[in-house]
PDB file of N, CA, C and O in Angstrom:
ATOM      1  N   MET A   1       2.909 -27.351   3.505  1.00  0.00           N
ATOM      2  CA  MET A   1       2.426 -27.655   4.837  1.00  0.00           C
ATOM      3  C   MET A   1       0.912 -27.802   4.809  1.00  0.00           C
ATOM      4  O   MET A   1       0.225 -27.053   4.113  1.00  0.00           O
ATOM      5  N   ARG A   2       0.410 -28.726   5.534  1.00  0.00           N
ATOM      6  CA  ARG A   2      -1.010 -29.030   5.578  1.00  0.00           C
ATOM      7  C   ARG A   2      -1.720 -28.072   6.519  1.00  0.00           C
ATOM      8  O   ARG A   2      -1.199 -27.730   7.580  1.00  0.00           O
ATOM      9  N   ALA A   3      -2.929 -27.634   6.120  1.00  0.00           N
ATOM     10  CA  ALA A   3      -3.734 -26.784   7.000  1.00  0.00           C
ATOM     11  C   ALA A   3      -4.134 -27.597   8.235  1.00  0.00           C
ATOM     12  O   ALA A   3      -4.318 -28.809   8.132  1.00  0.00           O
ATOM     13  N   PRO A   4      -4.271 -26.952   9.404  1.00  0.00           N
ATOM     14  CA  PRO A   4      -4.555 -27.687  10.647  1.00  0.00           C
ATOM     15  C   PRO A   4      -5.816 -28.533  10.611  1.00  0.00           C
ATOM     16  O   PRO A   4      -5.832 -29.611  11.205  1.00  0.00           O
ATOM     17  N   ASN A   5      -6.874 -28.094   9.939  1.00  0.00           N
ATOM     18  CA  ASN A   5      -8.136 -28.829   9.950  1.00  0.00           C
ATOM     19  C   ASN A   5      -8.358 -29.684   8.710  1.00  0.00           C
ATOM     20  O   ASN A   5      -9.418 -30.291   8.560  1.00  0.00           O
ATOM     21  N   LYS A   6      -7.389 -29.739   7.836  1.00  0.00           N
ATOM     22  CA  LYS A   6      -7.528 -30.538   6.622  1.00  0.00           C
ATOM     23  C   LYS A   6      -7.407 -32.015   6.971  1.00  0.00           C
ATOM     24  O   LYS A   6      -6.495 -32.388   7.708  1.00  0.00           O
ATOM     25  N   PRO A   7      -8.309 -32.881   6.461  1.00  0.00           N
ATOM     26  CA  PRO A   7      -8.236 -34.314   6.775  1.00  0.00           C
ATOM     27  C   PRO A   7      -6.901 -34.924   6.350  1.00  0.00           C
ATOM     28  O   PRO A   7      -6.319 -34.534   5.338  1.00  0.00           O
ATOM     29  N   LYS A   8      -6.435 -35.871   7.127  1.00  0.00           N
ATOM     30  CA  LYS A   8      -5.192 -36.565   6.805  1.00  0.00           C
ATOM     31  C   LYS A   8      -5.451 -37.633   5.765  1.00  0.00           C
ATOM     32  O   LYS A   8      -6.516 -38.250   5.738  1.00  0.00           O
ATOM     33  N   ARG A   9      -4.470 -37.843   4.911  1.00  0.00           N
ATOM     34  CA  ARG A   9      -4.539 -38.906   3.907  1.00  0.00           C
ATOM     35  C   ARG A   9      -3.896 -40.159   4.482  1.00  0.00           C
ATOM     36  O   ARG A   9      -3.088 -40.075   5.407  1.00  0.00           O
ATOM     37  N   PRO A  10      -4.252 -41.328   3.935  1.00  0.00           N
ATOM     38  CA  PRO A  10      -3.629 -42.565   4.433  1.00  0.00           C
ATOM     39  C   PRO A  10      -2.108 -42.518   4.389  1.00  0.00           C
ATOM     40  O   PRO A  10      -1.444 -43.132   5.225  1.00  0.00           O
ATOM     41  N   SER A  11      -1.551 -41.796   3.424  1.00  0.00           N
ATOM     42  CA  SER A  11      -0.090 -41.733   3.322  1.00  0.00           C
ATOM     43  C   SER A  11       0.523 -40.988   4.510  1.00  0.00           C
ATOM     44  O   SER A  11       1.739 -41.027   4.699  1.00  0.00           O
ATOM     45  N   GLU A  12      -0.310 -40.305   5.318  1.00  0.00           N
ATOM     46  CA  GLU A  12       0.183 -39.584   6.487  1.00  0.00           C
ATOM     47  C   GLU A  12       0.139 -40.440   7.754  1.00  0.00           C
ATOM     48  O   GLU A  12       0.379 -39.936   8.851  1.00  0.00           O
ATOM     49  N   LEU A  13      -0.164 -41.722   7.606  1.00  0.00           N
ATOM     50  CA  LEU A  13      -0.167 -42.646   8.730  1.00  0.00           C
ATOM     51  C   LEU A  13       1.243 -42.753   9.304  1.00  0.00           C
ATOM     52  O   LEU A  13       2.222 -42.821   8.561  1.00  0.00           O
ATOM     53  N   THR A  14       1.337 -42.766  10.628  1.00  0.00           N
ATOM     54  CA  THR A  14       2.645 -42.847  11.291  1.00  0.00           C
ATOM     55  C   THR A  14       2.659 -43.988  12.309  1.00  0.00           C
ATOM     56  O   THR A  14       1.613 -44.517  12.684  1.00  0.00           O
ATOM     57  N   GLU A  15       3.846 -44.348  12.739  1.00  0.00           N
ATOM     58  CA  GLU A  15       4.005 -45.363  13.791  1.00  0.00           C
ATOM     59  C   GLU A  15       3.285 -44.923  15.066  1.00  0.00           C
ATOM     60  O   GLU A  15       2.699 -45.747  15.767  1.00  0.00           O
ATOM     61  N   GLU A  16       3.330 -43.626  15.365  1.00  0.00           N
ATOM     62  CA  GLU A  16       2.682 -43.103  16.568  1.00  0.00           C
ATOM     63  C   GLU A  16       1.164 -43.276  16.482  1.00  0.00           C
ATOM     64  O   GLU A  16       0.522 -43.606  17.479  1.00  0.00           O
ATOM     65  N   MET A  17       0.593 -43.055  15.304  1.00  0.00           N
ATOM     66  CA  MET A  17      -0.848 -43.228  15.119  1.00  0.00           C
ATOM     67  C   MET A  17      -1.235 -44.694  15.292  1.00  0.00           C
ATOM     68  O   MET A  17      -2.272 -45.002  15.879  1.00  0.00           O
ATOM     69  N   ILE A  18      -0.402 -45.591  14.780  1.00  0.00           N
ATOM     70  CA  ILE A  18      -0.650 -47.028  14.933  1.00  0.00           C
ATOM     71  C   ILE A  18      -0.607 -47.396  16.422  1.00  0.00           C
ATOM     72  O   ILE A  18      -1.477 -48.117  16.910  1.00  0.00           O
ATOM     73  N   ALA A  19       0.401 -46.901  17.136  1.00  0.00           N
ATOM     74  CA  ALA A  19       0.531 -47.200  18.565  1.00  0.00           C
ATOM     75  C   ALA A  19      -0.678 -46.688  19.346  1.00  0.00           C
ATOM     76  O   ALA A  19      -1.175 -47.373  20.241  1.00  0.00           O
ATOM     77  N   ALA A  20      -1.152 -45.488  19.011  1.00  0.00           N
ATOM     78  CA  ALA A  20      -2.314 -44.925  19.713  1.00  0.00           C
ATOM     79  C   ALA A  20      -3.571 -45.743  19.424  1.00  0.00           C
ATOM     80  O   ALA A  20      -4.374 -45.983  20.326  1.00  0.00           O
ATOM     81  N   ALA A  21      -3.747 -46.171  18.178  1.00  0.00           N
ATOM     82  CA  ALA A  21      -4.912 -46.988  17.815  1.00  0.00           C
ATOM     83  C   ALA A  21      -4.872 -48.331  18.532  1.00  0.00           C
ATOM     84  O   ALA A  21      -5.903 -48.816  18.997  1.00  0.00           O
ATOM     85  N   MET A  22      -3.703 -48.928  18.624  1.00  0.00           N
ATOM     86  CA  MET A  22      -3.580 -50.214  19.294  1.00  0.00           C
ATOM     87  C   MET A  22      -3.830 -50.074  20.795  1.00  0.00           C
ATOM     88  O   MET A  22      -4.392 -50.977  21.414  1.00  0.00           O
ATOM     89  N   ALA A  23      -3.422 -48.961  21.377  1.00  0.00           N
ATOM     90  CA  ALA A  23      -3.677 -48.729  22.808  1.00  0.00           C
ATOM     91  C   ALA A  23      -5.182 -48.609  23.056  1.00  0.00           C
ATOM     92  O   ALA A  23      -5.694 -49.141  24.041  1.00  0.00           O
ATOM     93  N   LYS A  24      -5.890 -47.909  22.163  1.00  0.00           N
ATOM     94  CA  LYS A  24      -7.354 -47.799  22.294  1.00  0.00           C
ATOM     95  C   LYS A  24      -8.003 -49.171  22.176  1.00  0.00           C
ATOM     96  O   LYS A  24      -8.883 -49.520  22.963  1.00  0.00           O
ATOM     97  N   ALA A  25      -7.564 -49.948  21.184  1.00  0.00           N
ATOM     98  CA  ALA A  25      -8.137 -51.283  20.980  1.00  0.00           C
ATOM     99  C   ALA A  25      -7.882 -52.169  22.196  1.00  0.00           C
ATOM    100  O   ALA A  25      -8.776 -52.883  22.651  1.00  0.00           O
ATOM    101  N   ASP A  26      -6.678 -52.119  22.710  1.00  0.00           N
ATOM    102  CA  ASP A  26      -6.320 -52.907  23.892  1.00  0.00           C
ATOM    103  C   ASP A  26      -7.210 -52.530  25.073  1.00  0.00           C
ATOM    104  O   ASP A  26      -7.663 -53.401  25.815  1.00  0.00           O
ATOM    105  N   THR A  27      -7.457 -51.251  25.245  1.00  0.00           N
ATOM    106  CA  THR A  27      -8.301 -50.769  26.334  1.00  0.00           C
ATOM    107  C   THR A  27      -9.724 -51.316  26.233  1.00  0.00           C
ATOM    108  O   THR A  27     -10.335 -51.651  27.248  1.00  0.00           O
ATOM    109  N   HIS A  28     -10.246 -51.406  25.022  1.00  0.00           N
ATOM    110  CA  HIS A  28     -11.626 -51.860  24.844  1.00  0.00           C
ATOM    111  C   HIS A  28     -11.768 -53.377  24.894  1.00  0.00           C
ATOM    112  O   HIS A  28     -12.755 -53.883  25.427  1.00  0.00           O
ATOM    113  N   VAL A  29     -10.813 -54.101  24.355  1.00  0.00           N
ATOM    114  CA  VAL A  29     -10.937 -55.553  24.240  1.00  0.00           C
ATOM    115  C   VAL A  29     -10.385 -56.281  25.458  1.00  0.00           C
ATOM    116  O   VAL A  29     -10.928 -57.311  25.858  1.00  0.00           O
ATOM    117  N   CYS A  30      -9.334 -55.770  26.042  1.00  0.00           N
ATOM    118  CA  CYS A  30      -8.604 -56.516  27.073  1.00  0.00           C
ATOM    119  C   CYS A  30      -8.982 -56.158  28.499  1.00  0.00           C
ATOM    120  O   CYS A  30      -8.185 -56.392  29.408  1.00  0.00           O
ATOM    121  N   VAL A  31     -10.139 -55.610  28.731  1.00  0.00           N
ATOM    122  CA  VAL A  31     -10.560 -55.210  30.075  1.00  0.00           C
ATOM    123  C   VAL A  31     -10.588 -56.427  30.993  1.00  0.00           C
ATOM    124  O   VAL A  31     -11.329 -57.378  30.749  1.00  0.00           O
ATOM    125  N   GLY A  32      -9.779 -56.394  32.047  1.00  0.00           N
ATOM    126  CA  GLY A  32      -9.773 -57.454  33.047  1.00  0.00           C
ATOM    127  C   GLY A  32      -9.201 -58.784  32.600  1.00  0.00           C
ATOM    128  O   GLY A  32      -9.370 -59.787  33.294  1.00  0.00           O
ATOM    129  N   SER A  33      -8.529 -58.820  31.458  1.00  0.00           N
ATOM    130  CA  SER A  33      -7.987 -60.089  30.966  1.00  0.00           C
ATOM    131  C   SER A  33      -6.464 -60.067  30.997  1.00  0.00           C
ATOM    132  O   SER A  33      -5.837 -59.109  30.543  1.00  0.00           O
ATOM    133  N   ASP A  34      -5.875 -61.132  31.538  1.00  0.00           N
ATOM    134  CA  ASP A  34      -4.414 -61.226  31.516  1.00  0.00           C
ATOM    135  C   ASP A  34      -3.942 -62.059  30.325  1.00  0.00           C
ATOM    136  O   ASP A  34      -2.738 -62.216  30.118  1.00  0.00           O
ATOM    137  N   ARG A  35      -4.882 -62.593  29.542  1.00  0.00           N
ATOM    138  CA  ARG A  35      -4.531 -63.396  28.370  1.00  0.00           C
ATOM    139  C   ARG A  35      -5.051 -62.707  27.110  1.00  0.00           C
ATOM    140  O   ARG A  35      -5.814 -63.281  26.333  1.00  0.00           O
ATOM    141  N   CYS A  36      -4.616 -61.464  26.931  1.00  0.00           N
ATOM    142  CA  CYS A  36      -5.054 -60.640  25.819  1.00  0.00           C
ATOM    143  C   CYS A  36      -3.814 -59.951  25.252  1.00  0.00           C
ATOM    144  O   CYS A  36      -3.014 -59.391  26.002  1.00  0.00           O
ATOM    145  N   TYR A  37      -3.659 -59.993  23.949  1.00  0.00           N
ATOM    146  CA  TYR A  37      -2.440 -59.486  23.326  1.00  0.00           C
ATOM    147  C   TYR A  37      -2.775 -58.636  22.110  1.00  0.00           C
ATOM    148  O   TYR A  37      -3.622 -59.006  21.298  1.00  0.00           O
ATOM    149  N   ALA A  38      -2.103 -57.492  21.990  1.00  0.00           N
ATOM    150  CA  ALA A  38      -2.274 -56.604  20.846  1.00  0.00           C
ATOM    151  C   ALA A  38      -1.039 -56.714  19.963  1.00  0.00           C
ATOM    152  O   ALA A  38       0.090 -56.644  20.450  1.00  0.00           O
ATOM    153  N   PHE A  39      -1.255 -56.885  18.667  1.00  0.00           N
ATOM    154  CA  PHE A  39      -0.170 -57.040  17.707  1.00  0.00           C
ATOM    155  C   PHE A  39      -0.273 -55.958  16.640  1.00  0.00           C
ATOM    156  O   PHE A  39      -1.080 -56.081  15.719  1.00  0.00           O
ATOM    157  N   PRO A  40       0.529 -54.901  16.745  1.00  0.00           N
ATOM    158  CA  PRO A  40       0.479 -53.855  15.718  1.00  0.00           C
ATOM    159  C   PRO A  40       1.154 -54.316  14.432  1.00  0.00           C
ATOM    160  O   PRO A  40       2.114 -55.086  14.460  1.00  0.00           O
ATOM    161  N   ASP A  41       0.636 -53.834  13.306  1.00  0.00           N
ATOM    162  CA  ASP A  41       1.275 -54.091  12.020  1.00  0.00           C
ATOM    163  C   ASP A  41       2.438 -53.119  11.841  1.00  0.00           C
ATOM    164  O   ASP A  41       2.463 -52.049  12.449  1.00  0.00           O
ATOM    165  N   ARG A  42       3.398 -53.498  11.005  1.00  0.00           N
ATOM    166  CA  ARG A  42       4.474 -52.571  10.644  1.00  0.00           C
ATOM    167  C   ARG A  42       3.867 -51.461   9.795  1.00  0.00           C
ATOM    168  O   ARG A  42       2.848 -51.681   9.140  1.00  0.00           O
ATOM    169  N   LEU A  43       4.460 -50.293   9.791  1.00  0.00           N
ATOM    170  CA  LEU A  43       3.944 -49.155   9.046  1.00  0.00           C
ATOM    171  C   LEU A  43       3.763 -49.501   7.570  1.00  0.00           C
ATOM    172  O   LEU A  43       2.737 -49.167   6.978  1.00  0.00           O
ATOM    173  N   GLU A  44       4.750 -50.167   6.974  1.00  0.00           N
ATOM    174  CA  GLU A  44       4.654 -50.526   5.544  1.00  0.00           C
ATOM    175  C   GLU A  44       3.447 -51.423   5.279  1.00  0.00           C
ATOM    176  O   GLU A  44       2.729 -51.247   4.294  1.00  0.00           O
ATOM    177  N   ASP A  45       3.236 -52.386   6.175  1.00  0.00           N
ATOM    178  CA  ASP A  45       2.117 -53.319   6.012  1.00  0.00           C
ATOM    179  C   ASP A  45       0.778 -52.610   6.193  1.00  0.00           C
ATOM    180  O   ASP A  45      -0.174 -52.878   5.460  1.00  0.00           O
ATOM    181  N   ALA A  46       0.707 -51.705   7.170  1.00  0.00           N
ATOM    182  CA  ALA A  46      -0.528 -50.956   7.399  1.00  0.00           C
ATOM    183  C   ALA A  46      -0.843 -50.068   6.200  1.00  0.00           C
ATOM    184  O   ALA A  46      -2.000 -49.976   5.789  1.00  0.00           O
ATOM    185  N   LEU A  47       0.161 -49.420   5.639  1.00  0.00           N
ATOM    186  CA  LEU A  47      -0.059 -48.554   4.472  1.00  0.00           C
ATOM    187  C   LEU A  47      -0.579 -49.351   3.279  1.00  0.00           C
ATOM    188  O   LEU A  47      -1.357 -48.838   2.476  1.00  0.00           O
ATOM    189  N   ALA A  48      -0.151 -50.595   3.166  1.00  0.00           N
ATOM    190  CA  ALA A  48      -0.593 -51.446   2.055  1.00  0.00           C
ATOM    191  C   ALA A  48      -2.069 -51.823   2.161  1.00  0.00           C
ATOM    192  O   ALA A  48      -2.669 -52.233   1.168  1.00  0.00           O
ATOM    193  N   THR A  49      -2.660 -51.692   3.342  1.00  0.00           N
ATOM    194  CA  THR A  49      -4.065 -52.069   3.528  1.00  0.00           C
ATOM    195  C   THR A  49      -5.016 -50.886   3.440  1.00  0.00           C
ATOM    196  O   THR A  49      -6.230 -51.073   3.513  1.00  0.00           O
ATOM    197  N   CYS A  50      -4.501 -49.688   3.287  1.00  0.00           N
ATOM    198  CA  CYS A  50      -5.348 -48.493   3.305  1.00  0.00           C
ATOM    199  C   CYS A  50      -6.324 -48.475   2.135  1.00  0.00           C
ATOM    200  O   CYS A  50      -5.976 -48.805   1.001  1.00  0.00           O
ATOM    201  N   THR A  51      -7.552 -48.082   2.445  1.00  0.00           N
ATOM    202  CA  THR A  51      -8.596 -47.968   1.435  1.00  0.00           C
ATOM    203  C   THR A  51      -8.581 -46.549   0.862  1.00  0.00           C
ATOM    204  O   THR A  51      -7.976 -45.651   1.448  1.00  0.00           O
ATOM    205  N   PRO A  52      -9.240 -46.344  -0.273  1.00  0.00           N
ATOM    206  CA  PRO A  52      -9.321 -44.993  -0.840  1.00  0.00           C
ATOM    207  C   PRO A  52      -9.997 -43.989   0.107  1.00  0.00           C
ATOM    208  O   PRO A  52      -9.762 -42.785   0.002  1.00  0.00           O
ATOM    209  N   LYS A  53     -10.825 -44.477   1.021  1.00  0.00           N
ATOM    210  CA  LYS A  53     -11.501 -43.584   1.968  1.00  0.00           C
ATOM    211  C   LYS A  53     -10.659 -43.270   3.201  1.00  0.00           C
ATOM    212  O   LYS A  53     -11.117 -42.563   4.098  1.00  0.00           O
ATOM    213  N   GLY A  54      -9.436 -43.786   3.252  1.00  0.00           N
ATOM    214  CA  GLY A  54      -8.536 -43.431   4.343  1.00  0.00           C
ATOM    215  C   GLY A  54      -8.601 -44.309   5.570  1.00  0.00           C
ATOM    216  O   GLY A  54      -8.227 -43.877   6.660  1.00  0.00           O
ATOM    217  N   ARG A  55      -9.072 -45.540   5.413  1.00  0.00           N
ATOM    218  CA  ARG A  55      -9.091 -46.492   6.530  1.00  0.00           C
ATOM    219  C   ARG A  55      -7.965 -47.498   6.323  1.00  0.00           C
ATOM    220  O   ARG A  55      -7.767 -48.012   5.222  1.00  0.00           O
ATOM    221  N   CYS A  56      -7.229 -47.772   7.403  1.00  0.00           N
ATOM    222  CA  CYS A  56      -6.092 -48.687   7.308  1.00  0.00           C
ATOM    223  C   CYS A  56      -6.169 -49.722   8.421  1.00  0.00           C
ATOM    224  O   CYS A  56      -6.487 -49.391   9.563  1.00  0.00           O
ATOM    225  N   LYS A  57      -5.875 -50.986   8.083  1.00  0.00           N
ATOM    226  CA  LYS A  57      -5.786 -52.038   9.099  1.00  0.00           C
ATOM    227  C   LYS A  57      -4.414 -51.889   9.749  1.00  0.00           C
ATOM    228  O   LYS A  57      -3.383 -52.025   9.091  1.00  0.00           O
ATOM    229  N   VAL A  58      -4.420 -51.608  11.054  1.00  0.00           N
ATOM    230  CA  VAL A  58      -3.163 -51.306  11.732  1.00  0.00           C
ATOM    231  C   VAL A  58      -2.710 -52.394  12.697  1.00  0.00           C
ATOM    232  O   VAL A  58      -1.669 -52.253  13.339  1.00  0.00           O
ATOM    233  N   GLY A  59      -3.481 -53.482  12.810  1.00  0.00           N
ATOM    234  CA  GLY A  59      -3.077 -54.575  13.686  1.00  0.00           C
ATOM    235  C   GLY A  59      -4.244 -55.459  14.046  1.00  0.00           C
ATOM    236  O   GLY A  59      -5.303 -55.401  13.422  1.00  0.00           O
ATOM    237  N   TRP A  60      -4.039 -56.287  15.072  1.00  0.00           N
ATOM    238  CA  TRP A  60      -5.108 -57.151  15.553  1.00  0.00           C
ATOM    239  C   TRP A  60      -4.905 -57.417  17.038  1.00  0.00           C
ATOM    240  O   TRP A  60      -3.802 -57.283  17.568  1.00  0.00           O
ATOM    241  N   VAL A  61      -5.992 -57.796  17.695  1.00  0.00           N
ATOM    242  CA  VAL A  61      -5.969 -58.086  19.127  1.00  0.00           C
ATOM    243  C   VAL A  61      -6.523 -59.488  19.327  1.00  0.00           C
ATOM    244  O   VAL A  61      -7.571 -59.835  18.781  1.00  0.00           O
ATOM    245  N   VAL A  62      -5.814 -60.293  20.113  1.00  0.00           N
ATOM    246  CA  VAL A  62      -6.257 -61.646  20.446  1.00  0.00           C
ATOM    247  C   VAL A  62      -6.645 -61.641  21.914  1.00  0.00           C
ATOM    248  O   VAL A  62      -5.872 -61.213  22.771  1.00  0.00           O
ATOM    249  N   SER A  63      -7.860 -62.126  22.196  1.00  0.00           N
ATOM    250  CA  SER A  63      -8.339 -62.132  23.577  1.00  0.00           C
ATOM    251  C   SER A  63      -8.936 -63.478  23.941  1.00  0.00           C
ATOM    252  O   SER A  63      -9.037 -64.380  23.109  1.00  0.00           O
ATOM    253  N   ARG A  64      -9.328 -63.593  25.197  1.00  0.00           N
ATOM    254  CA  ARG A  64      -9.906 -64.822  25.735  1.00  0.00           C
ATOM    255  C   ARG A  64      -9.019 -66.035  25.451  1.00  0.00           C
ATOM    256  O   ARG A  64      -9.495 -67.093  25.041  1.00  0.00           O
ATOM    257  N   GLY A  65      -7.744 -65.854  25.676  1.00  0.00           N
ATOM    258  CA  GLY A  65      -6.796 -66.952  25.521  1.00  0.00           C
ATOM    259  C   GLY A  65      -6.700 -67.472  24.095  1.00  0.00           C
ATOM    260  O   GLY A  65      -6.392 -68.644  23.882  1.00  0.00           O
ATOM    261  N   GLY A  66      -6.959 -66.612  23.119  1.00  0.00           N
ATOM    262  CA  GLY A  66      -6.862 -67.014  21.718  1.00  0.00           C
ATOM    263  C   GLY A  66      -8.177 -67.424  21.093  1.00  0.00           C
ATOM    264  O   GLY A  66      -8.226 -67.760  19.910  1.00  0.00           O
ATOM    265  N   ARG A  67      -9.253 -67.401  21.880  1.00  0.00           N
ATOM    266  CA  ARG A  67     -10.554 -67.815  21.342  1.00  0.00           C
ATOM    267  C   ARG A  67     -11.238 -66.721  20.532  1.00  0.00           C
ATOM    268  O   ARG A  67     -12.121 -67.010  19.724  1.00  0.00           O
ATOM    269  N   GLU A  68     -10.841 -65.470  20.738  1.00  0.00           N
ATOM    270  CA  GLU A  68     -11.417 -64.350  19.992  1.00  0.00           C
ATOM    271  C   GLU A  68     -10.298 -63.489  19.449  1.00  0.00           C
ATOM    272  O   GLU A  68      -9.258 -63.329  20.088  1.00  0.00           O
ATOM    273  N   SER A  69     -10.515 -62.934  18.266  1.00  0.00           N
ATOM    274  CA  SER A  69      -9.550 -61.965  17.742  1.00  0.00           C
ATOM    275  C   SER A  69     -10.290 -60.914  16.922  1.00  0.00           C
ATOM    276  O   SER A  69     -11.336 -61.176  16.328  1.00  0.00           O
ATOM    277  N   HIS A  70      -9.716 -59.732  16.911  1.00  0.00           N
ATOM    278  CA  HIS A  70     -10.309 -58.590  16.220  1.00  0.00           C
ATOM    279  C   HIS A  70      -9.246 -57.898  15.376  1.00  0.00           C
ATOM    280  O   HIS A  70      -8.123 -57.688  15.834  1.00  0.00           O
ATOM    281  N   ASP A  71      -9.600 -57.545  14.145  1.00  0.00           N
ATOM    282  CA  ASP A  71      -8.750 -56.670  13.350  1.00  0.00           C
ATOM    283  C   ASP A  71      -8.963 -55.260  13.855  1.00  0.00           C
ATOM    284  O   ASP A  71     -10.073 -54.891  14.239  1.00  0.00           O
ATOM    285  N   VAL A  72      -7.903 -54.470  13.856  1.00  0.00           N
ATOM    286  CA  VAL A  72      -7.987 -53.080  14.302  1.00  0.00           C
ATOM    287  C   VAL A  72      -7.821 -52.187  13.076  1.00  0.00           C
ATOM    288  O   VAL A  72      -6.788 -52.214  12.409  1.00  0.00           O
ATOM    289  N   TRP A  73      -8.852 -51.396  12.792  1.00  0.00           N
ATOM    290  CA  TRP A  73      -8.850 -50.469  11.658  1.00  0.00           C
ATOM    291  C   TRP A  73      -8.841 -49.053  12.190  1.00  0.00           C
ATOM    292  O   TRP A  73      -9.525 -48.743  13.165  1.00  0.00           O
ATOM    293  N   LEU A  74      -8.067 -48.194  11.549  1.00  0.00           N
ATOM    294  CA  LEU A  74      -7.954 -46.792  11.932  1.00  0.00           C
ATOM    295  C   LEU A  74      -8.414 -45.918  10.779  1.00  0.00           C
ATOM    296  O   LEU A  74      -7.952 -46.071   9.648  1.00  0.00           O
ATOM    297  N   GLU A  75      -9.321 -45.007  11.070  1.00  0.00           N
ATOM    298  CA  GLU A  75      -9.703 -43.991  10.091  1.00  0.00           C
ATOM    299  C   GLU A  75      -8.717 -42.846  10.286  1.00  0.00           C
ATOM    300  O   GLU A  75      -8.789 -42.106  11.266  1.00  0.00           O
ATOM    301  N   VAL A  76      -7.794 -42.715   9.335  1.00  0.00           N
ATOM    302  CA  VAL A  76      -6.653 -41.820   9.499  1.00  0.00           C
ATOM    303  C   VAL A  76      -7.088 -40.370   9.697  1.00  0.00           C
ATOM    304  O   VAL A  76      -6.482 -39.658  10.498  1.00  0.00           O
ATOM    305  N   SER A  77      -8.113 -39.919   8.996  1.00  0.00           N
ATOM    306  CA  SER A  77      -8.505 -38.508   9.072  1.00  0.00           C
ATOM    307  C   SER A  77      -9.107 -38.120  10.415  1.00  0.00           C
ATOM    308  O   SER A  77      -8.991 -36.965  10.827  1.00  0.00           O
ATOM    309  N   THR A  78      -9.745 -39.057  11.103  1.00  0.00           N
ATOM    310  CA  THR A  78     -10.441 -38.730  12.348  1.00  0.00           C
ATOM    311  C   THR A  78      -9.827 -39.360  13.589  1.00  0.00           C
ATOM    312  O   THR A  78     -10.079 -38.899  14.702  1.00  0.00           O
ATOM    313  N   GLY A  79      -9.030 -40.401  13.415  1.00  0.00           N
ATOM    314  CA  GLY A  79      -8.478 -41.127  14.555  1.00  0.00           C
ATOM    315  C   GLY A  79      -9.435 -42.168  15.114  1.00  0.00           C
ATOM    316  O   GLY A  79      -9.147 -42.790  16.136  1.00  0.00           O
ATOM    317  N   LEU A  80     -10.576 -42.363  14.450  1.00  0.00           N
ATOM    318  CA  LEU A  80     -11.557 -43.354  14.898  1.00  0.00           C
ATOM    319  C   LEU A  80     -10.984 -44.754  14.749  1.00  0.00           C
ATOM    320  O   LEU A  80     -10.447 -45.104  13.699  1.00  0.00           O
ATOM    321  N   VAL A  81     -11.101 -45.550  15.801  1.00  0.00           N
ATOM    322  CA  VAL A  81     -10.612 -46.931  15.793  1.00  0.00           C
ATOM    323  C   VAL A  81     -11.813 -47.859  15.759  1.00  0.00           C
ATOM    324  O   VAL A  81     -12.729 -47.725  16.571  1.00  0.00           O
ATOM    325  N   LYS A  82     -11.813 -48.809  14.813  1.00  0.00           N
ATOM    326  CA  LYS A  82     -12.890 -49.786  14.708  1.00  0.00           C
ATOM    327  C   LYS A  82     -12.327 -51.183  14.901  1.00  0.00           C
ATOM    328  O   LYS A  82     -11.260 -51.513  14.382  1.00  0.00           O
ATOM    329  N   LEU A  83     -13.050 -51.997  15.647  1.00  0.00           N
ATOM    330  CA  LEU A  83     -12.665 -53.384  15.873  1.00  0.00           C
ATOM    331  C   LEU A  83     -13.597 -54.261  15.058  1.00  0.00           C
ATOM    332  O   LEU A  83     -14.817 -54.182  15.202  1.00  0.00           O
ATOM    333  N   ILE A  84     -13.032 -55.087  14.214  1.00  0.00           N
ATOM    334  CA  ILE A  84     -13.812 -56.008  13.393  1.00  0.00           C
ATOM    335  C   ILE A  84     -13.488 -57.423  13.837  1.00  0.00           C
ATOM    336  O   ILE A  84     -12.349 -57.872  13.711  1.00  0.00           O
ATOM    337  N   ALA A  85     -14.486 -58.125  14.357  1.00  0.00           N
ATOM    338  CA  ALA A  85     -14.267 -59.492  14.832  1.00  0.00           C
ATOM    339  C   ALA A  85     -13.854 -60.393  13.674  1.00  0.00           C
ATOM    340  O   ALA A  85     -14.481 -60.378  12.614  1.00  0.00           O
ATOM    341  N   GLN A  86     -12.805 -61.172  13.876  1.00  0.00           N
ATOM    342  CA  GLN A  86     -12.392 -62.151  12.871  1.00  0.00           C
ATOM    343  C   GLN A  86     -13.237 -63.394  13.055  1.00  0.00           C
ATOM    344  O   GLN A  86     -13.516 -63.810  14.180  1.00  0.00           O
ATOM    345  N   THR A  87     -13.637 -63.977  11.951  1.00  0.00           N
ATOM    346  CA  THR A  87     -14.442 -65.197  12.018  1.00  0.00           C
ATOM    347  C   THR A  87     -13.579 -66.391  11.659  1.00  0.00           C
ATOM    348  O   THR A  87     -12.660 -66.282  10.846  1.00  0.00           O
ATOM    349  N   SER A  88     -13.874 -67.520  12.260  1.00  0.00           N
ATOM    350  CA  SER A  88     -13.151 -68.760  11.950  1.00  0.00           C
ATOM    351  C   SER A  88     -13.696 -69.305  10.657  1.00  0.00           C
ATOM    352  O   SER A  88     -14.898 -69.236  10.401  1.00  0.00           O
ATOM    353  N   THR A  89     -12.816 -69.848   9.842  1.00  0.00           N
ATOM    354  CA  THR A  89     -13.267 -70.471   8.593  1.00  0.00           C
ATOM    355  C   THR A  89     -12.980 -71.933   8.571  1.00  0.00           C
ATOM    356  O   THR A  89     -13.295 -72.610   7.592  1.00  0.00           O
TER     357      THR A  89
END
């Protein structure tokens, strides 16, 4: 059993953590927009993106009618959610 204050490892990522991260991202990106969509990654896919430092890409958010999109990254140990703007290539 893990000690209560011990940092979580990426392998401890759960569907619930992904859902909570996506809800936070939706709250920040989709304020006042009816054309904003959050797309969570499947748990297996999110686990495949985890870095050695415990950050995992857990989904993406499309806003402004598809003109903007952000990758949603979760720092598993702290619950910190980061939005990284996707650039067009």
